N, C-alpha and C positions, 0 to 999 in steps of 0.2 A: 504494500500500500504506500510506502514511502517512495515517492518519485522525485529524486533529486533533480532530474532534468526539468520537471515542471516548475519547481521552485526557482531554479536558476533562470528559466525563461521568464517567469514573473518578475524577478528582481531586475533582469536586464531590460525588460519592457518598462519598468518604473524608472530606471536610470535614463532611458531614452527620453521619456516624457519630462523628466527633471531637467535634462540638458536642453531640450527644446524650449522649455519654459524660461530657463535662465538666459539662453542666447537669443531667443526670438521674441517671445511674448512679453516679457518684462520690460526690455528696452523700448519696444514699440508702444506700450501703454505709457511709459514715461515720456516719450516724445510727443504723444498725443496730448497728454496733460499740459506739457510746456507750450504746445501750439495753441491750445484752448486759452491758456492764461495770457499768451501774447495777443491773441485776437480780442480778448476782453479789455485789454489795456489800451487798445487803439482809440484815440479820441481826436477832437478838433485840433488842427494844426500839425498833426503827425504826418510825416512823409512815409508813404507805403509803397511796396512793390506787390502788384497783384499776381495771381497764379498764371495769368496769361502774359506776364512780362511787362506790363505798363507801370510806370512810376507816376504817382500822383500825390496830392495833398488833400487830407480830409478836411472838408469845409464844415460839415456838421454831421450829427447822427440823427437817424430817423427810426425811432423805435429801438429795439434791442439788437436786431440783426441786419439793419440796413445802414450803410454809410453813404453820405454824399461826398464824392471825390472829384476834385478838379484835376484834369489831365492837361497840362500846358495852359494856354490862355482861354480855353473853351469853357462853356458852362459846365456845372457839376453833373456828374452821372451817378446813378444809384448803383451801389456795389454791395453785395452781401459780405458779412464779416468772414465767411468761409472762403471767400476768394482772395483774402489777404495772405500773401506768402511770407512777407517780412515787414516788420515795423522798423523803419530806418531812423526813427527818432523825430524830435521836433524840427519843423521846417523854419528857416529864417523868415520866409515870406508869410508863413502861417502864424507866426507870433505877432507880426505887425498888423495882420488883418483882423 
């Protein structure tokens, strides 16, 4: 009844899941939390980079998930917070406006 190969298989399977958790799932959830914190901090006057590669300055916020962003000298466009790839910090022209 004692099957050492069954126990060793179970232990090796647990080790594979543990390694997968430590190398893949844990860092991914950490990056996701950091990204969510970054997008929540985006506010008026911040210079951002969108996921599509456009640089802009946040003019104002509209609700919880929508930002009004000015690209160049054009009128502001609505962009969701999820589309923000990076917050580049306060803009010189955003502080004076």
